[in-house]
C-alpha positions in Angstrom: 124.2 30.4 190.6 127.6 32.0 190.5 129.8 32.4 187.4 132.1 29.8 188.9 129.3 27.3 189.1 128.3 28.0 185.5 131.9 27.7 184.5 132.1 24.3 186.3 129.0 23.1 184.6 130.3 24.3 181.2 133.5 22.2 181.7 131.8 18.9 182.6 130.9 19.1 186.2 127.7 17.0 186.2 126.6 18.1 189.7 126.9 21.8 188.7 124.9 21.0 185.5 122.3 19.1 187.5 122.0 22.0 189.9 121.3 24.4 186.9 118.6 22.1 185.7 117.0 21.8 189.2 117.1 25.5 189.6 115.6 26.5 186.3 113.4 23.5 185.2 110.1 24.7 186.7 110.4 28.1 185.0 111.4 26.6 181.7 108.6 24.0 181.8 105.9 26.7 182.7 107.3 28.9 179.9 107.0 26.0 177.4 103.6 24.9 178.7 102.1 28.3 178.1 103.2 28.2 174.5 102.7 24.7 173.4 100.6 23.0 176.1 101.6 20.5 178.8 101.7 17.6 176.5 104.7 18.9 174.6 106.2 21.1 177.3 108.3 18.3 178.9 109.9 17.5 175.5 110.7 21.2 174.9 112.1 21.6 178.4 114.2 18.4 178.0 115.5 19.7 174.6 116.3 23.1 176.2 118.5 21.5 178.9 120.2 19.2 176.4 121.0 22.3 174.3 122.2 24.0 177.5 124.6 21.3 178.3 126.0 21.2 174.8 126.2 25.0 174.5 127.0 26.2 178.0 130.7 26.6 177.2 129.7 29.3 174.6 127.5 31.2 177.1 129.1 34.6 177.3 127.1 36.0 180.2 125.8 39.0 178.3 122.3 38.1 179.6 121.5 36.2 182.7 121.3 32.4 182.5 117.5 32.4 182.8 117.0 34.7 179.9 119.4 32.6 177.8 117.6 29.5 178.7 114.2 31.0 177.8 115.6 32.0 174.4 116.6 28.4 173.8 113.2 27.2 175.1 111.4 29.6 172.8 113.1 28.2 169.8 112.4 24.6 170.8 108.7 25.5 171.4 108.5 27.0 167.9 110.1 23.9 166.4 107.8 21.5 168.3 104.7 23.5 167.4 105.7 23.4 163.7 106.3 19.6 163.9 102.9 19.2 165.6 101.4 21.4 162.9 99.6 23.6 165.3 99.8 27.2 166.5 101.4 27.6 169.9 98.8 28.0 172.6 98.3 31.7 173.5 98.0 31.0 177.2 97.6 27.9 179.4 94.5 27.3 181.4 96.6 26.9 184.5 96.4 30.7 184.9 92.8 30.1 186.2 90.9 33.3 187.0 93.8 35.4 188.1 94.1 38.9 186.6 97.2 39.7 184.5 100.2 41.0 186.3 99.8 44.7 187.1 96.1 44.6 186.4 93.8 46.5 188.9 90.7 44.9 187.5 90.1 41.1 188.0 89.2 40.2 184.5 88.3 36.5 184.0 91.1 34.5 182.4 88.8 33.3 179.6 88.4 36.9 178.4 92.1 37.5 178.6 92.8 34.3 176.7 90.3 35.3 174.0 91.9 38.7 173.7 95.4 37.1 173.5 94.1 34.7 170.9 93.1 37.6 168.7 96.7 39.1 168.7 99.3 38.2 166.1 101.9 35.6 167.3 104.5 38.4 167.6 102.3 40.6 169.8 101.0 37.7 171.8 104.6 36.5 172.6 105.8 39.9 174.0 102.7 40.1 176.2 103.3 36.6 177.6 107.0 37.3 178.1 106.3 40.6 179.9 103.1 40.1 181.7 103.2 36.4 182.5 106.9 35.5 182.6 107.9 38.9 184.1 110.8 39.6 181.7 112.1 43.1 181.2 112.2 44.7 177.8 115.9 43.9 177.6 115.3 40.3 178.5 112.5 40.0 176.0 114.7 41.5 173.3 117.5 38.9 174.1 115.0 36.0 174.2 113.4 36.8 170.9 116.5 38.3 169.2 114.9 41.6 168.4 115.7 45.2 169.3 114.4 46.7 172.6 112.5 49.3 170.6 110.6 46.6 168.7 109.7 45.0 172.0 108.3 48.2 173.4 106.4 48.9 170.2 104.9 45.4 170.0 103.9 45.5 173.7 102.3 48.9 173.4 100.2 47.9 170.3 99.4 44.5 171.8 98.1 45.9 175.1 96.1 48.6 173.3 94.5 45.9 171.1 93.7 43.8 174.1 92.3 46.8 175.9 90.0 47.4 173.0 88.9 43.8 172.8 88.3 43.6 176.6 86.3 46.9 176.6 84.0 45.7 173.7 
């Protein structure tokens, strides 16, 4: 999507806005489902795109549109999880038995889910954003609204804790 298309959507072009939704819906839905489960993911994705249409005129382009949308989705997931009075799901079962990205060892997904479940919410989130969603340090920082150094530190400590759990 070019800046001209984003600009058109921001200024009321419904077809351009619909194109944005079609282009990013699957990523946003999966992102939400991994955090709050499939039952609430559709609501969070819908809220994300409603927020996008209301806020797109204020999108400054300092991050790419996907990163901006995931930041919105993250906040909606947190809100829905609080309303549902439950902790966001650390990882969705749809990952099956695949190894984590970059892993050379095919560890069963249940062991990874268990290791993720033992992490704090902050550590778990950076692991999901980096390893599952494939975001860069900078994109994670923008999504969570924290400094890049904090992202690196959390990821380092989270992966070290997971390694210890998986080795035990």
